[in-house]
N, C-alpha and C positions, 0 to 999 in steps of 0.2 A: 643601023644597028645601035642599040642602046647599051651603054656600059654604066656600071655603078661606080666607076672611078671618079672621085671628087675633082681630080685634076683635069678631067676632060670637059668639065663645064666651062663655058665662057662667061666671064663676069663683065658687066658693063663698065666702061671706063668713065669716071666722073671727072670733069675738068673743074678745077678750083681756080677762080680768078685770082690774080695776084693782088694782094692787098699792099698798100704802101705802108711799109713798116717805118716806125719812127727810128731814125738813126742816131739822133742826139737827144739827150735829156739835159735840160738846163736847170741849174740850181737857182732858186729865187733869192737865196741869201747872199751867195758870193758871185753869182752870174757866170759860173764856170760851166762849160758843156761837157757832158760825159757820154761815153758810147753805150753804156748799159744802165738800166734803171737800178740795178742792184748796187752799183758803185755810187750812184746818186743817193740812195737811201742810207748807205753806210757813211757817206760823207756828211749827210745831215745829222745823223746820230752822233758822230764824233764831234761835230761842231757844237751841237746842243750840249753834250756832256762836258765839253771844255769850258763853255760859258756858264754852266749850271752852278758851279761853286760860288761864283762871284755875285750873281743876281738872284739866286733861287731862294725863295722863302716858302716854307712849308708849315702848315698847321698840322697838329697831331703830336704823336709821341716822339720825343727827341732824347738822345743820350750823348753826353760829351764826357771825355775823360782827360785827365792830365796827371802827371807825376806829383806826388805829395808825400812828405815824411809823415810817419805815424804820429810823432810828437806834435807836429803842426796841426794835423787833423784834430787831435785831442784839445789843443789850445783853442782852436776856432770853434769847435762844436761841443765843448764841454757843457754838460747839462742837457743836451739834446739827443744824446745817443740812446736809441731805443732797443737795439738788438746787437747781440754778439754771437757769431758762429764760431764755435771752438774748432770745428773740423778744418776750416780754411782761414781762420783768424781774420774774419771780416767784421766790420762794424757798419751799422745802418742807422740813419736818422730819417725821420719822416716829418714832412711839413704839409699839413692838409686842412687846417682849421681856418675859420674866418680871419683870425689874427696872424696867420702864417706870414703874410707879406710884411707885417710890422716886425715880427721876430727876425726874419731874414734881413730886413733893412738894418736892424741893429747889429746883426752878425757881420754883414758885409760893409756896414757903415756907408750905405748908399741908398737913398730913397727910390731911385730909378733902377735898381738892380735887375728887375724882371721885365724891363722894357727895352725894345730895340726900335729906334726911330728910323723910318724908311722915307724914301722920296714920296711926294704927293700927299703929305700929311698922313701916311699910313704908319701903323705900329704893329709890332708883334709882341704879345704879352705871354708870360708864363701863367698858366691857369692853375691855381691852387685850391680854389673852392668854388663850387657851383651850387648856389642856393636852390635853383630849380631842380637839379638832379637829387639834391638832399630831400626835397619835399616829395618827389615822385617815388623814390626808392625806399623811403622811410626806414624799413627794417634791415635792408641790405647794406649795412655799414661797411663791411669788409672790402667789397669790390665795387668798381665803377666810379669812384670819386677821383677827381684829379688831385695829384699830390706831387711834391718834389721829394725824391728819394736821393739822399746823399749816402754813398757807400764807399768805404775805404777797404781795399783789399790788396794783397800782394800778388803781383803778376810775375810768374816764373817763365824764363825763356832758356832754351838750350841752343847751342850752335852746332855746327857740323861735327866738331870733335867732342861733343857731349859735355861741354863746359856749361854749367848752369849759372845763371844770374837771376837776381830778383830785385824788384823795386815796388814801392807802394804807389798805388794810384787811387785817385778819387774819381768816382763815376757819378755824374748827376743825371738823373732820369726825370723827365717832366713832360707836360703837355703844353703846347703853344696854341695860341689863337691869334689870327691876324685880323685886325680891324682897320 
């Protein structure tokens, strides 16, 4: 007697052989054994991020900031301020010409201001002018060229009780190249 009941069918039983599962995962960096691969991966990421700050060098766009009085900013960069924003009271200076290195060497009173010397005779340079991109882009003067932007602006902060404080900060934005 045939029934249309799906539960009445018998399904074949498939035996799956037991695979030997890896019970330990060993870290190549610190030689510690972990029970799961996930913990190993997290440990590697934490280890790399903890070491990254000290030895990491990166080419490309960089921005650094530090506190600075408005009067000190004016004293150091007088004659080089190109832009003032009335809305947020910020000032900007741009350095991007072939003689920008010499201008900044005079301002900072240091000929090697844009170089960081690394091990194995490597250097990281701040890129201010690229003659090759100047030739390629010709008419596109506004975008795409490396430059150092110095910006001074006020940073406002509020605490949990809504007390507001403010301080002036300098932001340096630039491109680096490692050679």
